[in-house]
C-alpha positions as CSV (number, residue, x, y, z in Angstrom):
1,M,-209.7,131.9,91.5
2,V,-208.7,133.4,94.6
3,C,-208.7,130.9,98.0
4,V,-209.9,132.6,101.3
5,Y,-209.2,130.8,104.6
6,W,-212.2,131.3,107.0
7,K,-213.1,129.4,110.4
8,G,-211.1,126.1,109.0
9,E,-212.0,126.4,105.4
10,F,-210.6,127.5,102.1
11,H,-213.2,129.2,100.2
12,K,-212.7,129.6,96.2
13,L,-214.3,132.7,94.6
14,A,-213.7,133.9,90.9
15,D,-212.4,137.3,90.4
16,A,-214.9,139.8,89.6
17,R,-214.5,141.0,86.2
18,I,-215.8,144.0,84.8
19,F,-215.4,143.5,80.9
20,L,-215.4,147.1,78.5
21,S,-219.3,146.5,77.9
22,D,-219.8,147.3,81.4
23,C,-218.4,150.8,81.4
24,L,-221.4,152.8,79.9
25,A,-219.1,155.7,78.5
26,R,-216.0,153.1,77.1
27,G,-213.1,154.7,77.2
28,S,-214.0,157.9,78.5
29,C,-215.3,157.0,81.9
30,L,-212.6,154.8,83.0
31,T,-208.8,156.1,83.6
32,P,-206.2,152.8,84.3
33,E,-205.7,154.1,87.9
34,E,-209.5,153.9,88.3
35,G,-209.8,150.9,86.5
36,V,-207.2,149.1,89.4
37,R,-209.1,150.6,91.9
38,V,-212.4,149.2,90.4
39,A,-211.0,145.4,90.3
40,Q,-209.5,145.8,94.0
41,Q,-213.6,145.8,95.0
42,S,-213.9,142.4,94.8
43,A,-214.6,139.6,97.4
44,K,-211.0,139.6,98.4
45,D,-210.9,142.6,99.4
46,F,-213.7,141.9,101.4
47,F,-212.3,138.7,103.0
48,R,-209.0,140.9,103.9
49,V,-211.2,142.8,106.2
50,L,-212.4,139.7,107.8
51,N,-209.5,138.3,108.3
52,L,-207.7,141.3,109.9
53,N,-210.2,141.4,112.5
54,K,-209.2,138.2,113.5
55,K,-205.7,139.2,114.0
56,C,-204.5,139.8,117.5
57,D,-203.3,143.1,116.9
58,T,-206.5,145.3,117.5
59,S,-205.2,148.4,115.8
60,K,-206.0,146.8,112.6
61,H,-209.4,145.7,113.8
62,R,-212.2,147.4,111.8
63,V,-216.1,147.7,112.4
64,L,-217.4,146.0,109.0
65,A,-220.8,147.6,107.9
66,V,-222.8,146.4,105.2
67,S,-225.5,148.2,103.5
68,V,-227.9,146.2,101.3
69,C,-229.8,148.3,98.2
70,P,-233.5,147.2,98.0
71,Q,-233.3,146.5,94.2
72,S,-230.7,143.6,95.5
73,L,-233.2,141.7,97.8
74,P,-235.4,140.6,95.0
75,Y,-232.9,139.1,93.1
76,F,-231.8,136.7,96.5
77,A,-235.6,136.3,96.9
78,A,-235.9,134.3,93.3
79,R,-232.5,132.7,93.7
80,F,-233.1,131.1,96.6
81,S,-236.9,130.4,96.4
82,L,-237.9,132.6,99.3
83,G,-240.3,135.5,100.8
84,V,-238.4,138.7,100.3
85,T,-238.1,139.1,104.0
86,D,-237.0,135.7,104.5
87,A,-234.1,136.6,101.7
88,S,-233.5,139.4,103.9
89,R,-232.9,137.4,107.2
90,R,-230.7,134.5,105.4
91,L,-228.9,137.3,103.6
92,C,-228.2,139.1,106.8
93,G,-227.4,136.0,108.6
94,F,-224.8,134.8,106.2
95,L,-223.2,138.3,106.4
96,K,-223.1,138.2,110.1
97,S,-221.7,134.7,110.2
98,L,-218.7,135.9,108.3
99,G,-217.9,138.5,110.5
100,V,-219.7,141.4,109.6
101,H,-221.0,143.5,112.4
102,Y,-223.6,145.5,110.9
103,V,-226.1,145.4,108.2
104,F,-228.2,147.9,107.1
105,D,-231.1,148.8,104.6
106,M,-230.3,151.6,102.2
107,T,-233.8,152.4,101.6
108,I,-233.6,155.8,104.2
109,A,-230.8,157.0,102.1
110,A,-233.0,156.8,99.2
111,D,-235.6,158.9,101.3
112,F,-232.9,161.7,101.6
113,S,-231.9,161.0,97.9
114,I,-235.6,161.4,96.9
115,L,-236.8,164.3,99.2
116,E,-233.5,166.1,98.4
117,S,-234.5,165.9,94.8
118,Q,-238.3,166.9,95.5
119,R,-236.8,170.4,96.7
120,E,-234.7,170.8,94.6
121,F,-236.9,170.7,91.6
122,V,-239.8,173.0,93.1
123,R,-236.8,175.4,93.1
124,R,-235.4,175.4,89.9
125,Y,-238.9,175.3,88.2
126,R,-239.5,178.8,90.1
127,Q,-236.3,179.7,89.3
128,H,-236.8,178.9,86.0
129,R,-239.7,181.0,85.6
130,E,-238.0,183.9,87.2
131,E,-234.4,183.6,85.7
132,G,-234.2,180.8,82.8
133,R,-232.7,178.4,85.7
134,A,-232.0,175.0,83.5
135,L,-235.0,173.0,82.7
136,P,-235.4,169.6,82.3
137,M,-233.8,168.8,86.1
138,L,-232.4,165.4,85.3
139,T,-232.0,162.8,88.1
140,S,-228.5,162.1,89.6
141,A,-228.8,158.7,91.0
142,C,-227.8,156.5,88.6
143,P,-223.7,156.2,89.1
144,G,-223.8,155.4,85.2
145,W,-225.7,158.0,83.8
146,V,-223.8,160.3,86.2
147,Q,-220.4,159.2,84.7
148,Y,-221.6,159.6,81.4
149,A,-223.2,163.1,81.5
150,E,-220.1,164.3,83.5
151,R,-217.1,162.9,81.3
152,V,-218.8,162.3,78.0
153,L,-220.9,165.0,78.0
154,G,-220.4,167.8,79.9
155,D,-221.3,171.0,79.3
156,P,-224.3,172.0,78.6
157,I,-225.6,168.8,80.2
158,T,-224.2,168.9,83.4
159,P,-226.2,172.1,84.5
160,H,-229.3,169.9,84.1
161,L,-228.3,167.4,86.7
162,C,-229.6,167.5,89.8
163,T,-227.6,168.0,92.9
164,A,-228.8,165.5,95.3
165,K,-226.1,162.7,95.7
166,S,-227.2,159.0,95.3
167,P,-228.5,156.7,97.8
168,Q,-225.1,155.2,98.0
169,Q,-223.2,158.2,98.9
170,I,-225.8,159.3,101.1
171,M,-225.4,156.0,102.8
172,G,-222.2,156.6,103.0
173,S,-222.3,160.0,105.2
174,L,-225.1,158.1,107.4
175,V,-223.1,155.2,108.2
176,K,-219.2,157.3,108.8
177,D,-220.9,160.0,110.2
178,Y,-224.0,159.7,112.3
179,F,-223.9,156.4,112.9
180,A,-220.0,156.3,113.6
181,R,-220.2,159.3,115.8
182,Q,-223.4,157.4,117.7
183,Q,-221.2,154.4,118.4
184,N,-218.3,156.6,119.3
185,L,-216.4,155.7,116.5
186,P,-214.3,157.8,113.8
187,P,-215.1,157.6,110.0
188,G,-212.1,155.5,109.7
189,K,-212.5,152.9,111.9
190,I,-215.2,151.9,110.0
191,V,-215.5,149.9,107.2
192,H,-218.6,150.3,104.5
193,V,-219.5,148.0,102.2
194,V,-222.4,147.9,99.7
195,V,-224.3,145.1,98.0
196,A,-226.1,146.8,95.0
197,P,-227.3,145.3,91.4
198,C,-224.6,146.7,89.4
199,H,-221.0,147.3,88.7
200,D,-221.3,151.2,88.1
201,R,-221.8,151.5,91.7
202,K,-218.2,150.2,92.0
203,L,-216.8,153.3,90.0
204,E,-218.9,155.5,92.1
205,A,-217.6,154.8,95.7
206,L,-214.3,155.8,93.9
207,R,-216.0,159.6,93.7
208,E,-214.5,162.4,96.3
209,D,-217.1,163.1,98.8
210,P,-216.4,166.8,99.5
211,Y,-218.4,166.7,103.3
212,P,-215.6,167.3,105.7
213,A,-217.2,164.9,108.5
214,L,-215.8,161.9,106.8
215,Q,-212.5,163.7,107.8
216,G,-211.1,162.3,104.5
217,S,-212.6,158.7,104.8
218,P,-214.3,157.5,101.5
219,A,-218.1,157.4,101.8
220,V,-218.0,153.5,100.4
221,D,-214.6,151.6,100.8
222,C,-216.2,148.4,98.7
223,V,-219.2,148.0,96.6
224,L,-219.9,143.8,95.9
225,T,-222.7,142.9,93.3
226,S,-225.3,140.7,94.3
227,G,-223.8,138.4,91.7
228,E,-220.5,138.2,94.0
229,I,-222.8,137.9,97.5
230,A,-224.7,134.8,95.8
231,Q,-221.5,133.2,94.8
232,M,-220.2,133.3,98.1
233,M,-223.3,132.0,99.5
234,D,-223.4,129.1,97.6
235,Q,-219.8,128.2,97.9
236,S,-219.9,128.7,101.6
237,D,-220.3,125.9,104.2
238,L,-221.4,128.1,107.0
239,P,-224.9,126.9,108.6
240,V,-227.5,128.9,107.2
241,T,-228.8,131.3,109.6
242,E,-231.1,134.6,110.3
243,A,-230.7,138.1,111.5
244,S,-232.8,141.3,111.5
245,V,-231.3,144.0,109.8
246,D,-229.8,146.7,111.7
247,T,-230.9,150.3,112.1
248,L,-229.0,153.5,112.5
249,F,-230.5,154.0,115.8
250,G,-228.4,151.0,117.4
251,D,-231.8,150.4,119.8
252,L,-234.3,148.8,117.2
253,K,-234.1,146.2,114.5
254,E,-236.3,145.9,111.2
255,D,-238.1,143.0,109.6
256,E,-240.3,144.5,107.2
257,V,-238.7,145.1,104.2
258,R,-239.9,148.3,102.1
259,R,-239.3,149.8,99.2
260,H,-240.3,153.1,97.1
261,D,-243.1,153.9,94.6
262,G,-241.2,152.8,91.2
263,A,-241.5,150.1,88.9
264,G,-237.8,148.3,89.3
265,S,-236.3,151.5,90.6
266,D,-236.7,154.3,93.6
267,G,-239.4,155.7,91.8
268,Y,-237.9,159.5,91.2
269,L,-240.5,160.2,88.6
270,V,-243.5,159.2,90.9
271,H,-242.3,160.9,93.7
272,V,-241.0,164.1,92.4
273,F,-244.3,164.7,90.2
274,R,-246.7,164.2,93.3
275,H,-244.8,166.3,95.3
276,A,-244.1,169.2,92.5
277,A,-248.0,169.0,91.6
278,K,-249.1,170.0,95.5
279,E,-246.7,172.3,96.0
280,L,-246.6,174.5,93.1
281,F,-250.1,174.0,91.7
282,G,-251.9,172.6,94.9
283,E,-252.8,169.4,93.3
284,D,-253.4,166.4,95.1
285,V,-252.3,163.5,92.7
286,E,-252.9,160.2,93.9
287,G,-251.8,157.7,91.1
288,V,-249.1,159.0,88.5
289,T,-250.3,157.5,85.2
290,C,-247.2,156.9,82.8
291,R,-247.7,155.9,79.3
292,A,-245.0,154.4,77.0
293,L,-244.0,156.3,74.2
294,R,-241.4,155.2,71.4
295,N,-240.7,151.9,73.8
296,K,-241.5,150.8,77.5
297,D,-238.4,152.4,78.3
298,F,-239.3,156.1,77.6
299,Q,-242.4,157.3,79.3
300,E,-244.1,160.2,80.0
301,A,-246.4,161.6,82.7
302,T,-248.2,164.9,82.3
303,L,-250.8,166.9,85.0
304,E,-252.8,168.6,82.8
305,K,-255.5,171.5,84.2
306,N,-258.2,172.8,82.1
307,G,-256.5,171.9,78.9
308,E,-253.2,173.3,79.9
309,V,-249.9,170.6,80.6
310,L,-248.5,172.2,83.6
311,L,-245.6,169.4,84.4
312,R,-244.3,167.0,81.9
313,F,-241.9,164.6,83.2
314,A,-240.3,161.4,81.6
315,A,-238.4,158.3,82.3
316,A,-235.8,157.5,79.8
317,H,-234.1,154.2,80.8
318,G,-231.4,152.5,78.6
319,F,-229.0,154.1,76.8
320,R,-230.7,154.3,73.3
321,N,-233.5,156.4,74.8
322,I,-230.5,158.5,76.9
323,Q,-228.7,159.1,73.5
324,N,-232.0,160.1,72.3
325,M,-232.7,162.5,74.8
326,I,-229.6,164.1,74.5
327,L,-229.8,164.8,70.9
328,K,-233.5,166.3,71.6
329,L,-232.5,168.4,74.4
330,K,-229.0,169.9,72.3
331,K,-231.9,171.0,69.3
332,G,-234.0,172.5,72.0
333,K,-236.9,170.1,71.1
334,F,-237.1,168.1,74.6
335,P,-240.7,169.7,75.7
336,Y,-240.0,168.4,79.3
337,H,-239.4,169.3,83.1
338,F,-237.9,166.6,84.7
339,V,-236.4,163.2,83.5
340,E,-235.7,160.3,85.7
341,V,-232.6,159.0,84.0
342,L,-231.8,155.2,84.3
343,A,-228.7,153.5,82.4
344,C,-230.0,150.4,82.4
345,P,-233.4,149.3,80.6
346,G,-236.0,148.5,83.3
347,G,-234.7,150.1,85.8
348,C,-232.0,149.1,88.8
349,L,-233.8,145.3,88.6
350,N,-231.4,144.7,85.6
351,G,-228.3,145.8,86.9
352,K,-225.6,143.8,85.2
353,G,-224.0,142.5,88.4
354,Q,-227.8,140.6,89.0
355,A,-230.4,138.6,86.8
356,Q,-227.4,138.1,83.9
357,A,-227.3,134.4,82.5
358,E,-224.0,132.4,81.6
359,D,-223.6,134.4,78.1
360,R,-223.7,137.6,80.0
361,Q,-227.0,138.3,79.0
362,A,-230.3,139.2,81.0
363,D,-231.8,136.4,82.5
364,R,-235.3,137.1,81.3
365,A,-237.4,134.7,83.4
366,L,-235.4,135.5,86.6
367,L,-235.8,139.4,85.8
368,Q,-239.7,138.9,85.3
369,Q,-239.7,136.7,88.5
370,M,-237.9,139.8,90.1
371,E,-240.4,142.2,88.8
372,G,-243.2,140.6,90.5
373,I,-241.4,140.5,94.1
374,Y,-240.4,143.6,93.9
375,A,-244.0,145.0,92.8
376,G,-245.3,143.2,95.8
377,I,-243.3,144.6,98.7
378,P,-245.1,147.4,100.5
379,V,-244.5,151.2,99.7
380,R,-242.4,153.0,102.3
381,P,-244.1,156.5,102.7
382,L,-241.7,159.3,102.6
383,E,-242.5,162.5,104.2
384,T,-244.3,160.3,107.1
385,S,-241.0,158.8,107.9
386,E,-240.3,159.2,112.0
387,Q,-236.8,158.1,111.0
388,V,-236.3,160.6,108.3
389,R,-237.5,163.4,110.4
390,R,-235.2,162.6,113.3
391,L,-232.4,162.2,111.3
392,Y,-233.1,165.7,109.9
393,Q,-232.7,167.0,113.3
394,E,-230.3,165.0,114.7
395,W,-228.0,164.9,112.3
396,L,-228.0,167.6,109.9
397,E,-229.3,170.4,112.4
398,G,-232.6,170.9,110.0
399,A,-233.5,170.6,106.1
400,D,-232.5,174.0,105.3
401,S,-228.8,174.0,107.1
402,P,-225.0,174.0,105.9
403,R,-224.4,170.3,107.0
404,A,-227.7,169.1,105.1
405,Q,-226.2,171.0,102.3
406,Q,-222.8,169.2,102.6
407,A,-224.1,165.4,103.4
408,L,-226.8,165.7,100.9
409,H,-225.8,167.4,98.0
410,T,-222.9,167.4,95.2
411,V,-221.2,169.3,92.5
412,H,-221.2,168.2,89.2
413,P,-217.7,169.3,87.3
414,S,-218.4,170.9,84.0
415,S,-216.2,170.1,81.2
416,E,-216.1,170.3,77.2
417,P,-217.7,167.3,75.8
418,P,-215.5,165.4,73.1
419,T,-216.3,166.2,69.4
420,S,-217.1,162.6,69.1
421,S,-219.3,161.8,72.5
422,L,-222.7,161.8,70.4
423,D,-221.3,159.8,68.0
424,I,-221.3,156.7,70.4
425,K,-223.6,154.0,69.4
426,W,-225.2,152.1,72.0
């Protein structure tokens, strides 16, 4: 246990522990050095920054900004028997009562990640027809899956990965570049903490970001899971307060919670499918119908016209489905153009940092409640977002600029996979 002195009180918090089963690629995904750095991302580190801000030495003071993943809010709503907007306000109020300066909603970062994935898929599809560019395109938003693909699978899988950064890493660029400049702060003066549903986000925070505007500062300094924050809230004796979420523009507050059109996640399949149908074939698709194949976590959606399949998309959630996908892809027997890949069965709501019972198994009743809450959140439109349009112009100097490429895209390292990589049993 770690005792933290805050406002005259000691708060006892259990150190976060990441088990071997939480590491999706087992021994291949985490070096000993990274293991130490991941373990440092804990409540202890969070309170260390808060306590430094109490000291008289202002040279060590940092602006503390927290970004909350949209899939974390249903957990807090279910756990505290609140509506999702009230849960958001209570979470924001708690964080600010501790000394956090700004609390942001990460949905806007997912906007950018999805929009860039849409654009990249259309380019890849056309290049595939002309030059044989690698299809299917595999999503890159899930850090557990990306880590597994890069470090365990290697070539020839990594060329299939979308280059759009994940919402977490894009949010880091937004906070430490755009918002920092709005506040006239250097990136290193801001400590950026993310509240996320899974432990893999901690490992993703270690990823080096080549975006020069960050001046060597990490996009994300620390990730705390929803469960870690809930434990802090349970053991705190601070008075319950409520506050509105901040926006990157500084002149607005947000109360209405929004989500993307996906079941338990940000819905890359649905959004990219609609965009591709319109851009490539002139088809307006209102509702995307997915049908489960071998199980509920492997689903398929197709666009057909005059008996011809124009687009064939899939969602592969959970590593058993991912392993089957990889085996068929290597054999050339995987007939899809695009796959939404997520490490957790059921999507991000089922992350191991939340909705876990004491035996470390999924709390089915809580998860079902969270799914109902998430489904009831209004869907956020992408293409009509005035905030996104404004950021593309003010921050990135246009959607096709070199700055946009640096801020919103990454490069996936290629490597030869170990000979035993396909023998891992999940």
